[in-house]
N, C-alpha and C positions, 0 to 999 in steps of 0.2 A: 451552497445548497438552496437559497431563495432563488437564485436565477433559474436553476432546474425546475423548481415548484412553479415559478412564475411563467416560465415558457411551455407549461403544460406537459413537462416531460415526466412529472411524477405527480401523485395526488397531493393536493394541499396539505401542509403540515406532516407529510410523511416522515421527513428527516428530523423534524422537532420531536416527534414521537419516538423516534430511535435514540435520540440523545437523552431523553428523560432519566433513565436510570443510570447514567454515566457521569453524574455529579459527584466529584471527588468529595468525600466526607472525612472529618476529623478522626473518626474512629476506623477508617478502612486501613487494612495492612498494606504494606508496601506493595505486595503482590497483586492486592486487588486493585491499587491505583494503576499500576502498571498495565493490568488487564483492560481497565476501563479506557485508559488512553489508547491501548491498542485497537480496542473495539471502536472508538471514536475515529481512529485512522481509517479503519475497514470501512466504516460507513462512508467516509469522505471519498475513499478510493472507489468505492462502488458508485457512489453518486457522480463522480468525475468520469467514470467509464461511460456513463449515459451521455454526457456532453460530448467527449472526444470521439465517439464511435457514431454518433447520429449525423446522417447526411444533412438535415436541416439546419444544424449549427454552423455558423460561419468560422471560417479558419482562424479569424483573430480570437473569436470566443474559445476555440478549442485551445489556442495556444496560451490564453489566460487562465483556462482551467488546469492545463499542464503546469504551468508556472505555480499556481496555487497548491496543486497536488504535491510539487517538489518542495514546497515550503513545509507542508504539513508532514511529509515523509522525513524531512530534515529534522523537525521539531520532534517527532515520534519515529525514531528509526527502527523500533521493534514492532513485530506484528503479534496477533493473538497466539499464533504458532510458537514464536519466540517465548512468549510468557508461558506457555503449556510446558515448552521443553525445560524451561528454568524450574517450573513447579515439580515436574516429575523427574529432575536430575537426581542421581543418586549421590553426587557430590554436595555435602552439606555447604560448601564455600562457594559453589557455582554462581557466577554472575551472568548478566546478558552478554557482557563483553567476553568473557572466556568462552561462552557458547557460540561466539562468532558474530555477534550483532556488532556492527561499526567498525569492523577490522579492515574493510575494503575500501580503498579509495575511489573516488568518482572516476569513471572511465576505464577502470581497470577490470579485467576478467581473470580467472583462473589461467595462470601461464602468462599473464601479461596482454593478453589479446584484447583488442578494443571491443567495447560493447556497442550495440546499436540501440536506438530509441524505440520506445514500444510502438510508435506509430510510424516507423520507418516502413515505407512501401515494399523494400526489398527484403523485409524479414522474412525468414523461412523456418520451418521446422528444425529445431536444434540449435538455433541462434541464441545468444546470450544477450540479455539486456539488464540494464541497471535501473532500479526504481526504488527511491529513497534510501540509497546507500546499500541496498541489497542486491544480489545478482539472482536472475532467474533464467531459466532455459525454456524456450518455447517447445513444448512436447505435443502439441495438438495443432490442428490446422486453423480453428477459430480462436484468435488472439484475444477476442472480446470476452471469451469465457474465462472464469477464474481458474477453473481445473485444467486450463490449457497451459499454465505455468508451473514449473517445477522449480523450487527454492534450491539455489547452489550453497554449498557448504564452503 
């Protein structure tokens, strides 16, 4: 995040401010902790999109950003949407795992088809990619927009 800010791609301190409320506290519920971690992941994902889609950023830096994002997504394989699903589940024994988080192996898509990378130039509407252990289908033309991606079950 410091790289994004120092390169002038985000206002100074923007990411620091976003992380302020995400400190895990002893009295937080487990659900609150899951949500805070998912929120941190979302901030990192959004910040890395700035780097990976900016033509001024060198390919080597983009690759480092993708590697960093992969590590974050591996460490926090759930999203805010997953936590909301867990919170609103009618099953009192629901877990992130039985809601589908973390069940798919890397490089596999539904039906065993190979997935593409999010930055693959041949990526087209309807293609499936894997990000952080989760599969997404590209439903829009502008893959840099968050709403262009549909989570797969």
